[in-house]
N, C-alpha and C positions, 0 to 999 in steps of 0.2 A: 559920517562924512558924505556930503552931497556931491554927486558927480556933476561936473559942469559940462554941458553939451554946447558944442559950437555949431552954428548953422553954416554949412559948407557954402551956401550962396553968398555969405558975407565976406568970404575970403577972397584974396586977390586971385585972379584967373591963373597967374603963373604958379602959385602955390597949389591950386587945384590940379593943374596939369602935372606938376613936379611930383606930387604925392598920389596921383591917380585917384582923386576923390570925386570925380564927376558923377559916379553912380550912387553916391550917398547924399542924404538930405542933412543929417547931423552926424557929428562924431565927438566922442569924449576927448578930453585933453590927453588922458593916458593912452588911449588907442592911437591918437595922432602921433605921439612920441614913439610908441611901439612900432607903428607902421613905418615911420622914418628909419628907425633903428634896424628893422628887419630888411627893408628894401636896400639900405645902404650899409649894412653891417660890414661887408668885405672892405668897402672903401674907407669906412671909419677906422677899422682895424689897421689897414695899410697906412693911412695917414698918421694914426697915433704912434705906430711903431717907427715910422720915419722921423717924426718929431722927437720921439724919445731918443732915437739913435743920433740924430743930428745935434740936438741942443742941450740935453740934460746931463750927460756924463754920469748917468745913474743917480742923480740927485732927486728926481721926481719919479714916482712909480708910473708905469705904463697905464694902469687903470685910472689913475688920477687925470692923465691927459685925455683919455677916452671920455671920462665923465665931464670934463670941461668942454669938450667938443659938443657933447649932447646938451649941456646946459646952454651953450651959445645958440643952439637951434631953438630950444624951448623958450 
């Protein structure tokens, strides 16, 4: 499976600042997702738990909510 590299210079400046990518020339898709998840893991977990507590009444697993949040980013 071939890794797809993304040129950082082609990304929106807001995304570059948000993910602190200014020191990189290229980044793989997987590394981009992992970087986002690492930087914002605490916020993602808090948001997932709040959504789970507020809306699901235990019908949806917490991990499924977290995965959906990550898919929205990707």
